[in-house]
N, C-alpha and C positions, 0 to 999 in steps of 0.2 A: 537474377536479371528478369526472368519471366514473371516472377511474383510481383516485382515492383513496376512492371509495365514500362511506360514511357517516362517514368520519373527520372530526374537527374540524380544518379547515384553519387554521393559525395566522395570527394577525394581530398584528404588533408593537404594543406599547403606545406611547403618545405621539402627538403631532400629526403625522399623515401622511395624505395624500390617496390613497395607493397602495392599489389593490385587491390581494387575496391573489395573484392571477395575476401582477400586476406585481411584487409582492414576490418571488415565486419567480423571475421573470425576472431581477430584480436579483441575487438570490443566485447563479443559474447564470452570469450574466455575470461576477460576482466570481470564481467558481471557474475558469471557462474562460479568462478574459483576465488575471486577476490585477490588475485595476485598483485603484488606491488608493481608500480609502473617501471621501476628499475629492473625488476625480474622480466617483465614483458619485453623491455628494450633489449635485454640480453637474448631472450628466446627468439625474437624476430629479427635480431641483428640490425636494429635501428637506434637512433638517438632517443634518449629519455624524453626530450621535449617533443619529439615527433609522436611518441606514444600518447602524451598528454593531448596533443592536437587531434589525433585520431579519435580518442575517446570522446572529447568534447564535440567534435564534428558529427560523429555517429549518434551521440545522445540527442543532439539538437535535431538531426535529420529524422530519426525514428520517432521522436516526439511529434514532429510536424506531420509525418505520414500516419502514425498510429494513434495520436493523441485524441482524435475525435471518434475513434472506433468504439461503438457501444459494446460493453462487456456485461452489462446488467442482464440477469436472467429473469424471465417471468416465473410466476409461481408454478405453472404447469411444467416448465422446463426443469425447474429445481426438483419437483416431485418425481419427474421421470428418471432422475439420476439419484434418488434418495438412497443412501446406504442403509443396510439393515439396522445398524446401531442407532439410527435416528427414527426407527419405526414408531416409537412412542412420542416422537416430536415431529410428526409429519407436516406440521404447518410452519416449520422453521424455514424462513426465507434466506437468512444470512447470519453468519457468525461474525461478530464485530470485535475489533481490538485496535488499539493505537500502537504505532511503532515510532521510535525516535532515532534520528540520525545525528551523530555527534558533529559539531561544527567548530570552527575556530572561535576563540573568545574575542569579541569585538573590543576595540579600544574605548569606545564610548560606554560610559557607565550605564547610561539609559538603555542602550541596546543590550548590554550584558544582562540587565534585569529582565528584559523582555524574552530573551532566548534561553535564560538559565532554567534548567529543569530540576526541580527539587527531587523528583523521582530518580533521575539519573545522576544528580549532583554534578552536572556538567552543562555546558551550552549545547543545545540541540535544536533541531527542527522536528516537528511532530506531525504525523499524518494518520489518517483513519483508513484502515484496511477492512474490506468486507469479503468474506469467502463463503461460497455455497457449501452445504453439508458434505458434498462429495469432493471438495477440495479445490474447485475452480475459483480463481480470484474474480469477483464480480463488481468490486467497487474500490477505487483508490482516490482519496481526496487530495487536494492541494496540500502543500506543506505549510505549517504555521509555526509561530514562535513556540519554543519549548515550554513556556510558562502557561500556555493555554490549557484550560480545563477540558476534561472529557465531554462535559455538557456543552461547552461552547464550540468545540471542534465538531461535535455532532450537529449542532445547530447551523454552523457555517458550511458544512460539507455538502449539503444538498441532498443527502440520502433520504431525509425525511419525506421529501416529495415523491420519492420512488416507492414508498411503502404503502401498502393497502391495509385496511383495518383487519383483514383476515391473516395478515402476515405476522410471524413471530420472529423475534431477534434473539439470538443466543449470545450472551456476553459472559466473560470471566468475572468472578466475584469482585475483582479489583477495579472493574470498569464502573466508575461512579457517575450515574445518571439519575437525576431526580425524577420522581413520579410526576407525570403531567397530564396526559390526555388518555383516559381509559378506552377511547375508541380507536386509538392508533395502532398499537401493537403490544405484544407481551414479551417481557424480557425474561429469559431463562438463564439462571446461573449455570455456567459451564461446568464447574466442579463444586459440589456441595461440601466435599471434604477431600483429603488427600487420597483416600481409598475409594472414592465414589464419584467418579466423573459421569456426567449424564445421569445422575441419580434422581432422587425425589424432586419433583417439579416445584419450583417456587415462582409464582406469578407476580409480576409487577407491571402494571399497565403504565405506558409512557406516552408521549415522548417529551417534548421540551416545554419548559415553563417560561411563559412570558415573552 
């Protein structure tokens, strides 16, 4: 209550005996453990539909409250927390990779073709995640259709404008981004081989073409 100040803490509609703090605990439990909503309903002794409403309510509320909070770290902040394993890559600003979330298959064939991911062989939404070398999440893009390419999601995510010419980006070898601007940043393959992560450096100047 103190942390949220004078903001109106949400309370889901419907019959429920849960206090707002308990609703928030339910929501955080759902996120951290991935429990089924039916399981949560049993644990909290409420109806399944109430669990669904609580999750949706708190997801929307926290997005409204925290969605505009800046999480991007400056180069100086990143270097101040740089782990020893990155000592040979001290200019690494962010480690990038895409993540995909499965979704229901749309009835529309057109929508199916847009959200179908060849990589996952399922309909998905795809997002770009950026993490500082010490493990802090510093960038989260909006979700896009599962068929979008790594290059295009990088282009649309807005992260390019945050990068300085001195910054280096570390990506996994499966992250396909074409060479573009030699002044922008350097891509470092995350694993050169199965037995040699953070191994010999391989530079590719980037970012986006066209």
